[in-house]
C-alpha beads as a LAMMPS data file, in Angstrom:
LAMMPS data file: protein, C-alpha beads

259 atoms
258 bonds

1 atom types
1 bond types

-500.0 500.0 xlo xhi
-500.0 500.0 ylo yhi
-500.0 500.0 zlo zhi

Masses

1 110.0

Atoms # bond

1 1 1 -4.537 10.804 -18.627
2 1 1 -4.053 8.230 -15.945
3 1 1 -0.993 8.462 -13.613
4 1 1 -0.946 4.641 -13.294
5 1 1 -2.222 2.098 -15.758
6 1 1 -2.101 -1.667 -15.050
7 1 1 -2.884 -3.834 -18.010
8 1 1 -3.461 -7.714 -17.897
9 1 1 -0.790 -8.354 -15.278
10 1 1 -0.324 -12.058 -14.408
11 1 1 2.278 -13.693 -12.150
12 1 1 3.067 -17.319 -11.296
13 1 1 5.533 -19.178 -9.141
14 1 1 6.806 -22.744 -9.455
15 1 1 5.193 -24.919 -6.802
16 1 1 8.498 -26.800 -6.292
17 1 1 11.961 -25.928 -7.463
18 1 1 12.963 -28.035 -10.434
19 1 1 9.459 -28.753 -11.514
20 1 1 7.337 -27.165 -14.235
21 1 1 4.110 -27.046 -12.254
22 1 1 3.085 -23.533 -11.391
23 1 1 0.776 -21.764 -9.120
24 1 1 -0.880 -18.566 -10.548
25 1 1 -0.864 -15.765 -8.035
26 1 1 -2.283 -13.005 -10.251
27 1 1 -4.558 -13.408 -13.247
28 1 1 -4.994 -10.597 -15.827
29 1 1 -5.256 -7.778 -13.364
30 1 1 -6.143 -4.463 -14.915
31 1 1 -7.011 -1.026 -13.456
32 1 1 -6.026 2.635 -13.750
33 1 1 -5.807 5.563 -11.323
34 1 1 -5.474 9.287 -11.525
35 1 1 -2.912 11.593 -9.986
36 1 1 -3.847 12.457 -6.373
37 1 1 -6.286 9.584 -5.933
38 1 1 -6.425 7.196 -3.024
39 1 1 -7.633 3.725 -3.961
40 1 1 -8.048 0.701 -1.588
41 1 1 -7.351 -2.940 -2.510
42 1 1 -9.012 -5.478 -0.392
43 1 1 -8.987 -9.215 -0.238
44 1 1 -8.172 -12.065 2.022
45 1 1 -4.607 -13.195 2.887
46 1 1 -3.091 -14.933 -0.111
47 1 1 -5.242 -13.187 -2.660
48 1 1 -2.183 -11.627 -4.376
49 1 1 -2.448 -8.015 -2.964
50 1 1 1.191 -7.735 -1.795
51 1 1 2.430 -9.462 -4.896
52 1 1 0.628 -6.893 -7.038
53 1 1 2.169 -4.059 -4.881
54 1 1 5.688 -5.524 -5.447
55 1 1 5.066 -5.715 -9.252
56 1 1 3.885 -2.090 -9.361
57 1 1 6.998 -0.997 -7.513
58 1 1 9.273 -3.009 -9.836
59 1 1 10.483 -5.361 -7.068
60 1 1 9.447 -8.372 -9.119
61 1 1 8.498 -8.734 -12.772
62 1 1 5.180 -10.005 -14.053
63 1 1 4.901 -12.941 -16.449
64 1 1 2.927 -10.771 -18.781
65 1 1 1.100 -7.547 -19.017
66 1 1 2.374 -4.042 -18.658
67 1 1 2.532 -1.165 -16.210
68 1 1 2.493 2.452 -17.340
69 1 1 3.509 5.260 -14.873
70 1 1 3.241 8.886 -15.988
71 1 1 2.735 7.604 -19.612
72 1 1 6.091 5.692 -19.432
73 1 1 6.379 1.950 -19.518
74 1 1 7.613 0.783 -16.139
75 1 1 10.001 -2.265 -16.155
76 1 1 12.242 -1.689 -13.231
77 1 1 12.372 -0.406 -9.653
78 1 1 12.381 3.412 -9.371
79 1 1 11.981 5.925 -6.461
80 1 1 8.722 7.418 -7.859
81 1 1 6.913 4.348 -6.322
82 1 1 7.499 3.449 -2.736
83 1 1 6.015 0.780 -0.396
84 1 1 5.361 1.042 3.289
85 1 1 5.459 -2.803 4.011
86 1 1 3.392 -4.305 6.775
87 1 1 6.736 -5.112 8.541
88 1 1 7.774 -1.402 8.404
89 1 1 10.743 -2.058 10.727
90 1 1 12.560 -3.572 7.676
91 1 1 12.744 -0.073 6.172
92 1 1 14.774 1.140 9.164
93 1 1 18.324 0.126 10.058
94 1 1 17.900 -0.698 13.799
95 1 1 21.333 0.699 14.673
96 1 1 21.128 3.999 12.755
97 1 1 19.620 7.247 14.048
98 1 1 16.326 8.300 12.558
99 1 1 17.831 11.689 11.572
100 1 1 20.624 9.986 9.648
101 1 1 18.218 7.730 7.869
102 1 1 15.988 10.573 6.694
103 1 1 19.046 12.736 5.729
104 1 1 20.387 9.992 3.574
105 1 1 17.049 9.771 1.634
106 1 1 17.031 13.504 1.196
107 1 1 20.575 13.435 -0.157
108 1 1 19.575 10.747 -2.643
109 1 1 16.713 13.020 -3.638
110 1 1 19.280 15.646 -4.338
111 1 1 18.186 18.110 -1.645
112 1 1 21.019 20.685 -1.147
113 1 1 22.891 20.169 2.121
114 1 1 21.829 23.691 3.324
115 1 1 18.247 22.573 3.330
116 1 1 18.554 19.068 4.649
117 1 1 17.742 19.828 8.359
118 1 1 14.720 21.985 7.401
119 1 1 13.403 19.310 5.043
120 1 1 13.895 16.522 7.659
121 1 1 12.083 18.462 10.298
122 1 1 9.226 19.192 7.903
123 1 1 8.792 15.583 6.889
124 1 1 9.125 14.098 10.409
125 1 1 6.674 16.698 11.665
126 1 1 4.221 15.871 8.939
127 1 1 3.979 12.259 10.002
128 1 1 3.583 13.194 13.673
129 1 1 7.104 12.047 14.697
130 1 1 8.318 13.866 17.828
131 1 1 11.495 15.886 17.539
132 1 1 12.799 14.374 20.801
133 1 1 13.087 11.107 19.005
134 1 1 15.218 12.290 16.059
135 1 1 18.444 10.831 17.510
136 1 1 16.917 7.616 18.565
137 1 1 17.973 4.468 16.806
138 1 1 15.465 2.084 15.142
139 1 1 15.555 -0.507 17.876
140 1 1 14.837 2.215 20.424
141 1 1 11.479 3.067 18.907
142 1 1 8.038 1.585 19.588
143 1 1 6.133 -0.132 16.813
144 1 1 4.092 3.024 16.067
145 1 1 7.161 5.234 16.093
146 1 1 9.006 2.862 13.726
147 1 1 5.978 2.906 11.339
148 1 1 6.038 6.757 11.245
149 1 1 9.776 6.943 10.900
150 1 1 9.588 4.487 8.001
151 1 1 6.865 6.480 6.389
152 1 1 8.994 9.634 6.688
153 1 1 11.943 7.785 5.088
154 1 1 9.721 6.953 2.091
155 1 1 8.345 10.534 1.827
156 1 1 11.900 11.889 1.785
157 1 1 12.443 10.223 -1.607
158 1 1 9.521 12.341 -3.005
159 1 1 7.472 9.502 -4.495
160 1 1 4.597 10.138 -6.878
161 1 1 2.923 6.833 -5.723
162 1 1 2.962 5.454 -2.234
163 1 1 1.650 1.938 -1.605
164 1 1 0.544 1.119 1.960
165 1 1 0.664 -2.562 2.662
166 1 1 -1.649 -3.509 5.556
167 1 1 -0.742 -0.277 7.562
168 1 1 -3.565 -0.927 10.029
169 1 1 -2.722 -4.422 11.196
170 1 1 -2.418 -5.035 15.004
171 1 1 -3.639 -1.573 15.809
172 1 1 -6.595 -0.568 17.986
173 1 1 -9.547 1.389 16.493
174 1 1 -8.334 4.768 17.697
175 1 1 -4.820 4.264 16.135
176 1 1 -6.426 3.066 12.884
177 1 1 -8.532 6.252 12.649
178 1 1 -5.556 8.394 13.470
179 1 1 -3.624 6.764 10.623
180 1 1 -6.504 7.351 8.196
181 1 1 -6.372 11.044 9.049
182 1 1 -2.634 11.097 8.594
183 1 1 -2.761 9.403 5.208
184 1 1 -5.466 11.844 4.046
185 1 1 -3.353 14.713 5.258
186 1 1 -0.199 13.438 3.557
187 1 1 -2.117 12.833 0.382
188 1 1 -3.057 16.536 0.207
189 1 1 0.144 18.096 1.689
190 1 1 2.625 16.121 -0.521
191 1 1 0.199 15.520 -3.504
192 1 1 0.959 11.834 -3.362
193 1 1 -1.194 9.233 -5.096
194 1 1 -1.812 6.311 -2.737
195 1 1 -2.747 2.629 -3.005
196 1 1 -3.825 1.213 0.413
197 1 1 -3.866 -2.601 0.707
198 1 1 -6.010 -4.004 3.510
199 1 1 -8.227 -6.903 4.423
200 1 1 -10.389 -4.382 6.425
201 1 1 -13.105 -2.927 4.232
202 1 1 -14.389 -0.783 7.158
203 1 1 -11.123 1.172 7.299
204 1 1 -10.885 1.508 3.465
205 1 1 -14.390 2.997 3.442
206 1 1 -13.088 5.967 5.420
207 1 1 -9.914 6.370 3.372
208 1 1 -10.231 5.300 -0.224
209 1 1 -12.107 7.035 -3.046
210 1 1 -12.281 3.773 -5.047
211 1 1 -12.176 0.163 -4.015
212 1 1 -10.782 -2.882 -5.783
213 1 1 -11.727 -6.325 -4.452
214 1 1 -9.323 -9.191 -5.276
215 1 1 -10.003 -12.871 -4.834
216 1 1 -7.622 -15.719 -5.842
217 1 1 -5.493 -13.291 -7.870
218 1 1 -8.307 -11.799 -9.866
219 1 1 -10.235 -8.490 -9.621
220 1 1 -13.814 -9.522 -8.912
221 1 1 -15.136 -6.014 -8.351
222 1 1 -14.027 -2.384 -8.511
223 1 1 -15.827 0.975 -8.252
224 1 1 -16.457 4.130 -6.258
225 1 1 -16.308 3.227 -2.529
226 1 1 -19.755 4.362 -1.569
227 1 1 -21.297 2.551 -4.556
228 1 1 -19.465 -0.733 -3.701
229 1 1 -20.752 -0.451 -0.091
230 1 1 -24.318 0.395 -1.021
231 1 1 -24.693 -1.953 -4.035
232 1 1 -21.980 -4.724 -4.097
233 1 1 -22.283 -6.732 -7.290
234 1 1 -19.993 -9.687 -6.589
235 1 1 -20.915 -12.461 -4.036
236 1 1 -17.396 -12.279 -2.563
237 1 1 -17.720 -8.527 -1.952
238 1 1 -21.078 -9.163 -0.272
239 1 1 -19.291 -11.822 1.858
240 1 1 -16.582 -9.334 2.892
241 1 1 -19.098 -6.693 3.815
242 1 1 -21.215 -9.254 5.833
243 1 1 -18.008 -10.437 7.532
244 1 1 -17.326 -6.828 8.688
245 1 1 -20.683 -6.819 10.442
246 1 1 -20.329 -10.430 11.689
247 1 1 -23.600 -11.127 9.971
248 1 1 -22.800 -14.407 8.158
249 1 1 -24.720 -17.613 7.855
250 1 1 -23.053 -20.984 7.274
251 1 1 -24.571 -21.016 3.650
252 1 1 -23.110 -17.571 2.872
253 1 1 -19.680 -18.710 3.923
254 1 1 -19.843 -21.853 1.792
255 1 1 -21.077 -19.804 -1.170
256 1 1 -18.320 -17.231 -0.910
257 1 1 -15.660 -19.909 -0.868
258 1 1 -16.988 -21.348 -4.136
259 1 1 -16.756 -18.061 -6.046

Bonds

1 1 1 2
2 1 2 3
3 1 3 4
4 1 4 5
5 1 5 6
6 1 6 7
7 1 7 8
8 1 8 9
9 1 9 10
10 1 10 11
11 1 11 12
12 1 12 13
13 1 13 14
14 1 14 15
15 1 15 16
16 1 16 17
17 1 17 18
18 1 18 19
19 1 19 20
20 1 20 21
21 1 21 22
22 1 22 23
23 1 23 24
24 1 24 25
25 1 25 26
26 1 26 27
27 1 27 28
28 1 28 29
29 1 29 30
30 1 30 31
31 1 31 32
32 1 32 33
33 1 33 34
34 1 34 35
35 1 35 36
36 1 36 37
37 1 37 38
38 1 38 39
39 1 39 40
40 1 40 41
41 1 41 42
42 1 42 43
43 1 43 44
44 1 44 45
45 1 45 46
46 1 46 47
47 1 47 48
48 1 48 49
49 1 49 50
50 1 50 51
51 1 51 52
52 1 52 53
53 1 53 54
54 1 54 55
55 1 55 56
56 1 56 57
57 1 57 58
58 1 58 59
59 1 59 60
60 1 60 61
61 1 61 62
62 1 62 63
63 1 63 64
64 1 64 65
65 1 65 66
66 1 66 67
67 1 67 68
68 1 68 69
69 1 69 70
70 1 70 71
71 1 71 72
72 1 72 73
73 1 73 74
74 1 74 75
75 1 75 76
76 1 76 77
77 1 77 78
78 1 78 79
79 1 79 80
80 1 80 81
81 1 81 82
82 1 82 83
83 1 83 84
84 1 84 85
85 1 85 86
86 1 86 87
87 1 87 88
88 1 88 89
89 1 89 90
90 1 90 91
91 1 91 92
92 1 92 93
93 1 93 94
94 1 94 95
95 1 95 96
96 1 96 97
97 1 97 98
98 1 98 99
99 1 99 100
100 1 100 101
101 1 101 102
102 1 102 103
103 1 103 104
104 1 104 105
105 1 105 106
106 1 106 107
107 1 107 108
108 1 108 109
109 1 109 110
110 1 110 111
111 1 111 112
112 1 112 113
113 1 113 114
114 1 114 115
115 1 115 116
116 1 116 117
117 1 117 118
118 1 118 119
119 1 119 120
120 1 120 121
121 1 121 122
122 1 122 123
123 1 123 124
124 1 124 125
125 1 125 126
126 1 126 127
127 1 127 128
128 1 128 129
129 1 129 130
130 1 130 131
131 1 131 132
132 1 132 133
133 1 133 134
134 1 134 135
135 1 135 136
136 1 136 137
137 1 137 138
138 1 138 139
139 1 139 140
140 1 140 141
141 1 141 142
142 1 142 143
143 1 143 144
144 1 144 145
145 1 145 146
146 1 146 147
147 1 147 148
148 1 148 149
149 1 149 150
150 1 150 151
151 1 151 152
152 1 152 153
153 1 153 154
154 1 154 155
155 1 155 156
156 1 156 157
157 1 157 158
158 1 158 159
159 1 159 160
160 1 160 161
161 1 161 162
162 1 162 163
163 1 163 164
164 1 164 165
165 1 165 166
166 1 166 167
167 1 167 168
168 1 168 169
169 1 169 170
170 1 170 171
171 1 171 172
172 1 172 173
173 1 173 174
174 1 174 175
175 1 175 176
176 1 176 177
177 1 177 178
178 1 178 179
179 1 179 180
180 1 180 181
181 1 181 182
182 1 182 183
183 1 183 184
184 1 184 185
185 1 185 186
186 1 186 187
187 1 187 188
188 1 188 189
189 1 189 190
190 1 190 191
191 1 191 192
192 1 192 193
193 1 193 194
194 1 194 195
195 1 195 196
196 1 196 197
197 1 197 198
198 1 198 199
199 1 199 200
200 1 200 201
201 1 201 202
202 1 202 203
203 1 203 204
204 1 204 205
205 1 205 206
206 1 206 207
207 1 207 208
208 1 208 209
209 1 209 210
210 1 210 211
211 1 211 212
212 1 212 213
213 1 213 214
214 1 214 215
215 1 215 216
216 1 216 217
217 1 217 218
218 1 218 219
219 1 219 220
220 1 220 221
221 1 221 222
222 1 222 223
223 1 223 224
224 1 224 225
225 1 225 226
226 1 226 227
227 1 227 228
228 1 228 229
229 1 229 230
230 1 230 231
231 1 231 232
232 1 232 233
233 1 233 234
234 1 234 235
235 1 235 236
236 1 236 237
237 1 237 238
238 1 238 239
239 1 239 240
240 1 240 241
241 1 241 242
242 1 242 243
243 1 243 244
244 1 244 245
245 1 245 246
246 1 246 247
247 1 247 248
248 1 248 249
249 1 249 250
250 1 250 251
251 1 251 252
252 1 252 253
253 1 253 254
254 1 254 255
255 1 255 256
256 1 256 257
257 1 257 258
258 1 258 259
């Protein structure tokens, strides 16, 4: 039985307040995933990836469709689903110590006070966060340190599903590969199911077991990662793969924009 099942999710926003004209961001999106799986969702900016993530987490409600998590209909925000947003510094209070932020999450997760310090050290160590930084405040951390502290904060809530929203943006190749290894490690160590959202198919190839391609709010292709790379079926998927290798003609660009 699937851990997560998305069925015909659609979402629209009014183009201008006070009018009835709407812009559809998501159109009948459906997919399912098993416990412990890592899937990648890829598409250009504005394709609806982050909106879908917010709907899965219960931060916004879809116009129609349904989401089932652990065989239960999901219609509100809940700690089993957490998102590491692209702007991860928003997860951290810049004026609070990292140790206090993690401890608060552990208390919410009903960890007994006698085990708080041990659990905090375990989680921060798991994400590669140095113990010399435990008493630093959010604003005193580098971007990479903030990202790992934010990730630890989410892990402390013991989620069953973790959504990673563009975690590789603005990072060099070495840092990206280190993050891939970290997410794979956490997936096994904490038995967390993951959805990784990225515009970079090259990175998702190394991380995700399955790939979902979204264009203009619709899923245009999904499948096992190696199969999608070897034999892409949709013209937009072929465009993304060609773009990764910088092997595009003018005609290919025009064709992809029409589909």
